[in-house]
N, C-alpha and C positions, 0 to 999 in steps of 0.2 A: 339572429339565426332562427329559422323556422322550427317550431315545435310540432312534430308530425304524429298523426294518428292514422293507422291503416284501417280501412273498412272494407268489408267483403259482402257482396250482394247475395240475395236469396232468390227463391223461385220467382219466375217472371222475367229474369234477365237473359234467359237462354235464347239463342237464335241459330237457325240453320247456317252452317258455315263457321261456327265458333271454333277457335283454335286452329283452323285450317292453315293459316299462314305461319303460326308458331311451330306447328308440326312439320312444316316444309323447311324450316330453318334450324330446328334444334333437335339433335339426337337425344339429349337428356329428356326433353318433353315427350318424345316418342316412347322412351323407356318407361316413363312415369305413367303414361296412358296405358301401355301394355300391362304394367303392374296392376293398374286400376281395373282393367278388363279381366285379369286373372282372379282378382279378389271378388269382383261383383258377378262374374259370369255373363256380362252384358257387352255387346259390340259397341262400346261407347264412341270410339273414333268414327266408325262408319256413320252412326246416327248423328253425331255432332256435325260432321262435315256434310252429310247428304240428306239428313232427315229420314223419312218424311216428318213434317212439322208435328203431326199428331203424336208420333212416337216420341219425339224429343220433348213434347209437352206432357207426356205421361210422367207422373211424379217419380216412378221407379227409375226412369232415365234422367229426368231433369236434375234431381238432387246430386247424384254422383257426377254428372256432366259439369255442373256449375262448380262443384267442389274441386274437381281435378283441374279445370280451367283456371280458377282463381288461385289455387295453390301453386300451380306451375308458374303462373305470372309472378307470384310472390317470390318463388325460389330463384327464377332467372334474374329478376330485378335485384334481389338482395345479393346474389352472387356477383353481379356486375357492379353495383353501386355501394354495397355495404351500408344499407339504409340504417339510419339512426332513428328509430321510432320509439315513442314514449307510451303508447297504449294501442290496443286493438279492440275492434267490435265488429259484429256482423249482423245482418238483418235476417232473423229467423234461421234458415239453413246456413247463412253466412257466418253465424256464430260458431259453427263447427269448424269452418275454415280458419276463423280467428284463433281458435284454440290450438290448431295445428301450427299456425304461424308463431304463436307464443310458446311453442314447444311443450304444450301440456300433454300431447301425445304425438306419436310418429305419423307420417303420411299413411303408412300401411294401416295402423289402427284407426286413423281418421276415416279412411276409405271404408273400412268394415262397419264403423259406426254409422256413417252416412248411408250406406247401402241398406242397413237394417232399418234405420229411421224412414227411409224412402219407401221401403216395402210395407212397413207398418202403416204409414200414413196413407198409402194408396188403397189400403183395405177399408178405410173409413168412408163409407158410402152414405151415411145418414147426416145430411146437412150440406150447407154451402156457405159462400162468402160473397159479400157485396161491398164494393168500394163507393164511398160517399164523398163527393168532391164539392167544396164551396159551402159547407155547412159547419157551423161551430160545434165543437165536441159537446158542449152543454146541451144543445138542442137535440143532438143525436142520443145522448144519454137519457134525456127526458123521454124521447120516443120509445127507446128500447125497454124502458122500465115497465111498459104496458104489456110485455109479452112473457110474464111469469117465468123468467130465467131461461127462456128459449133463445135469447139473443145476448150477445156480449160483444164488446169492442175487442177485436183481435189485434189490430195494428194501429198505433198512433204514428202515422208516417211523417206527416208535417201538419202545421196548424189547421189547414183546411183540406186534409186528405186523410180520411179515417176508413178503416175496413171493419165491417161488422160480420160476425160469424154466428151461425146457428141453424135451427131447423128451417126447412124449405118453406113450410107454410107461413112461419113467422116472418121470414125474410121478404116474402112476396107482399105481405101486408105492410110491413115497415117501409119497403121501397116506395110505396105510394105516398106514405106520410113524409118521407124525406123530401120527395119532390114538392109536395104541398107546402112544406116549411121553407122552401127556397134553395134546395141543393142545386148546384149548377149541373152536376152529372151524377147519375146513379148507375153503377156498372156491376152486373153480376159476373163474378170471376169464373174462369174456366178451371175449377179445381174439383177434386173428387169428394171432398168432405169439408166439415166445419173445423178447419185447423185453428189452433190456439183457443179452444173452447172446451167445455165439459164433454163434448161429443168425442173428444180424443182420449177419454179416460182409460179405455181398454188398451189402446196403443201405448199410452203412457206407462201403464203397469208392466207391459211386456218389455218396453224400452228400458225401464229401470232395471229389470232382471238382467237384461243383456249387458247393460253398462257395468254390472257388478263383476264382469269378467275382465275389466280393463282398469289399469292404474292411471290416474290423472295426476301428473306432476304439477307442482306450483309453477305458475307462468313466469316467463322471463321478464315480461312487462305487465302492467295492469290490464285486465280484461274487463270490459263493461258488458255484462250479460243483459239480454233483452228484458228479463223480468225484474232485474235489480235497478238498472239505469244508474249504477255507481260502480266504482272500482272493486274488483274482487281479486285477491292475491293468493288464494289457496285452492289447490287442485280439487280436493273433495267437495268444496263449496261450489266450484264450477260444474262439477258433475251433477250435484243436486239441482242447480239452476237450469242445466240442459234438460233434465227430466221435467222440471216445472214448466219449461217453455212450451211444451206440447199443449198444455191446457191454459197457459197464461198468456198475457198480451205482449206484443212487441212494442216496447216503449221507446220508439226511435227518437221522438222529439226530446224526451227527457235525457236520453243517452247522449245526444249531440250537445244539448245545453249543459249537461254535467261536464262533458269533455272540455267545452269552451270555458265555462265559468270556474270550475274546480281544478281541472288539470292544466288550464291555460293553453290548450291546443289552439293553434292558429292555422294549421294546414292539414287537410284531410286528403289522403290518397286512396282512391277506390281501386281495388285490384280485382279484375274479373270482367265477365261479359257485360256489355252495354255501359250505361252511365246513370242508371236509375237512382242510386244513392247520391250521386253528385248533385242531381237536380233537387232531391229532397233536402239535402244539407243546405244548399244555397237558399232554399225557400224558408228554412228554419232560421238561418243567419246569413244574410247576403254579404257580410263583411269579412268572412273567412275565405282562405284560399282553398279551392277544391280542384283536385286533379283526378283523372281516370286513366288507368292503364289496362288495355284490353288486348291489343294486337301486338305482333312482333315489332311493328314500326313504332308503336307507343313505347315499347321497352327500349328500342334503340335511341329514340329521341327524348327520353326522360331527362328532365332537368328541373331541379327545384328552383323556385323563385328566389 
């Protein structure tokens, strides 16, 4: 029998038209999106279904949109199939969805927390992020050492896909070095700030104060936070790690390897828009089973191997 872990995507997985088919088929999904709109004060359904793309790509919309899409898919799938899953994790924003799926907090509280996080992160204008593809992490680490703490690795996505975060002047210089050292692609990301770096320190302080208003329950199953890359079983520790995540790295490679080697997970089910995490997981370990559930058709046709 498969040993399943649920994984939830982060920013970058959004697309115009997301949730459209689910909302045309499920009254429960409509009610949850309505609740999300009341909490956030944002026309999420309209922007998810119709765009424009620039608005959906605005962090203040992107994060609540992906959270509600992913959690609705989780809820509908779980109600229909009574999933037996052994652990959860999420990529950056996706960690907040994973916490809701593990019953650390309610959908309502999760929506409030995501909305606050999105608004705080959207204010961070000092810095940027660059994806480096096809270059070993050791070479990237060697290059960024030369920039006096101005650059840091933000995401270890897969063995040869790493995201660097930091000041714009340092990124510009380092991007040339990445290419010279043999990177296959170097892509400046369309984000407002240097997420998962010291440049998020002010946002982190405000986020910590905001989270003090919420109780985090112990999770129903182990959660693997981005900054730990190992199981955490206590709500208060998960709250601390969620705060640390704003300035700390997303250790996705370590997270997946820990799940496979320590928790003996053999099947990963990605819940939410697109299939970004499915691709990353397959490149980390091609031997595991990976599934993605995004649309209403995916929910209807869901079948474990």
